[in-house]
Each structure stands twice: as C-alpha cells, then as structure tokens.
VOBA-1610 file (N, C-alpha, C; in pm, whole numbers, padded with zeros to 5 digits, always signed):
BEGIN
Met+01657+01636-03783Met+01738+01540-03858Met+01782+01602-03989Val+01904+01575-04028Val+01959+01627-04152Val+01894+01554-04269Lys+01861+01630-04371Lys+01790+01576-04487Lys+01862+01458-04552Asn+01994+01464-04564Asn+02070+01359-04632Asn+02116+01248-04539Ala+02079+01252-04413Ala+02129+01155-04316Ala+02104+01009-04356Pro+01984+00971-04402Pro+01964+00830-04440Pro+02054+00787-04556Cys+02067+00870-04656Cys+02153+00836-04769Cys+02298+00831-04726Arg+02338+00923-04641Arg+02475+00927-04591Arg+02506+00800-04513Ala+02412+00754-04432Ala+02432+00633-04351Ala+02444+00509-04440Ile+02363+00502-04543Ile+02370+00388-04635Ile+02503+00387-04709Tyr+02544+00503-04758Tyr+02672+00511-04830Tyr+02789+00475-04738Ala+02785+00524-04616Ala+02890+00493-04518Ala+02898+00343-04494Ala+02785+00279-04479Ala+02781+00135-04455Ala+02836+00058-04577Gln+02806+00106-04695Gln+02856+00041-04816Gln+03008+00050-04825Ile+03062+00166-04791Ile+03207+00183-04794Ile+03274+00091-04693Arg+03221+00088-04570Arg+03278+00000-04467Arg+03269-00146-04509Ala+03156-00186-04565Ala+03137-00326-04606Ala+03235-00363-04718Ala+03251-00274-04814Ala+03343-00301-04925Ala+03486-00313-04874Arg+03523-00224-04783Arg+03658-00233-04725Arg+03677-00365-04652Gly+03574-00406-04581Gly+03581-00533-04508Gly+03597-00652-04601Leu+03521-00652-04709Leu+03531-00762-04806Leu+03669-00768-04872Leu+03726-00651-04895Leu+03857-00644-04959Leu+03972-00653-04859Asn+03937-00648-04730Asn+04037-00649-04624Asn+04134-00532-04637Trp+04078-00414-04667Trp+04156-00291-04682Trp+04137-00204-04559Ser+04240-00137-04519Ser+04230-00036-04413Ser+04175+00093-04474Lys+04139+00187-04389Lys+04094+00317-04440Lys+04207+00384-04518Gly+04328+00368-04468Gly+04444+00426-04537Gly+04466+00366-04675Ala+04448+00235-04685Ala+04466+00168-04814Ala+04361+00214-04915Leu+04237+00224-04869Leu+04130+00272-04958Leu+04160+00415-05001Ala+04196+00499-04907Ala+04224+00640-04937Ala+04336+00652-05040Glu+04443+00576-05019Glu+04556+00580-05112Glu+04516+00536-05251Arg+04445+00426-05259Arg+04404+00374-05391Arg+04305+00466-05461Ala+04221+00534-05384Ala+04120+00623-05442Ala+04172+00764-05466Gly+04286+00796-05406Gly+04341+00929-05423Gly+04270+01035-05340Val+04219+00993-05225Val+04154+01087-05133Val+04226+01075-04998Ser+04196+01165-04907Ser+04262+01159-04776Ser+04198+01054-04687Lys+04278+01001-04597Lys+04226+00906-04498Lys+04121+00974-04412Gln+04142+01101-04383Gln+04046+01177-04303Gln+03910+01183-04373Ser+03908+01196-04504Ser+03782+01197-04579Ser+03711+01064-04566Val+03786+00954-04580Val+03726+00821-04567Val+03666+00806-04427Thr+03740+00847-04326Thr+03692+00837-04188Thr+03564+00918-04169Arg+03562+01041-04218Arg+03443+01126-04202Arg+03323+01070-04277Ile+03347+01018-04395Ile+03237+00960-04473Ile+03180+00839-04400Glu+03268+00752-04350Glu+03221+00633-04279Glu+03150+00667-04149Lys+03189+00773-04084Lys+03121+00816-03962Lys+02989+00887-03992Gly+02971+00927-04118Gly+02849+00997-04155Gly+02851+01144-04120Thr+02970+01199-04097Thr+02980+01340-04060Thr+03014+01430-04178Met+03025+01371-04297Met+03062+01448-04415Met+02979+01401-04534Asp+02928+01497-04609Asp+02864+01465-04736Asp+02972+01475-04843Pro+03013+01362-04900Pro+03121+01367-04998Pro+03077+01431-05129Arg+03172+01493-05194Arg+03147+01546-05328Arg+03128+01429-05424Leu+03068+01457-05536Leu+03049+01354-05637Leu+03183+01296-05682Ser+03283+01381-05696Ser+03414+01334-05739Ser+03476+01238-05636Thr+03454+01264-05509Thr+03505+01175-05404Thr+03431+01042-05407Met+03300+01048-05423Met+03220+00925-05430Met+03264+00841-05549Thr+03288+00907-05662Thr+03332+00836-05783Thr+03468+00771-05760Ala+03559+00842-05695Ala+03692+00786-05668Ala+03684+00665-05576Leu+03592+00668-05480Leu+03579+00557-05385Leu+03507+00436-05443Asn+03435+00456-05551Asn+03363+00344-05612Asn+03454+00270-05699
//
C-alpha cells in the first residue's frame, strides 16, 4: 500500500463532496481554481498526489 493512500483518499472525498454541495462539474472547479480538469479527475480518483499549490488552489 502506498504511504499517502489514506490521506489521498480523504482529500479526494472532500473535493468530490465540496463539488457536490456546490453543484459544480470537474470542469467548473478546474476553471475556477486555475488547474486542469485532468488534475481534478486524477486527484478525485486518488491516482495523483497534488502539489501544495494545487491543493491551495482547490481549497
């Protein structure tokens, strides 16, 4: 198991939940945060460890 997997899964769930509450698509979140839609998708799937700057932009 990857060392950061539990934290990655929690962060991914938080991003999905926030998008759901705001009724935003992945594209809308990406545009507003200034990151790529592909990054949002990878983060939500838990296949990418985002940089601190990406996490800050998404918050």
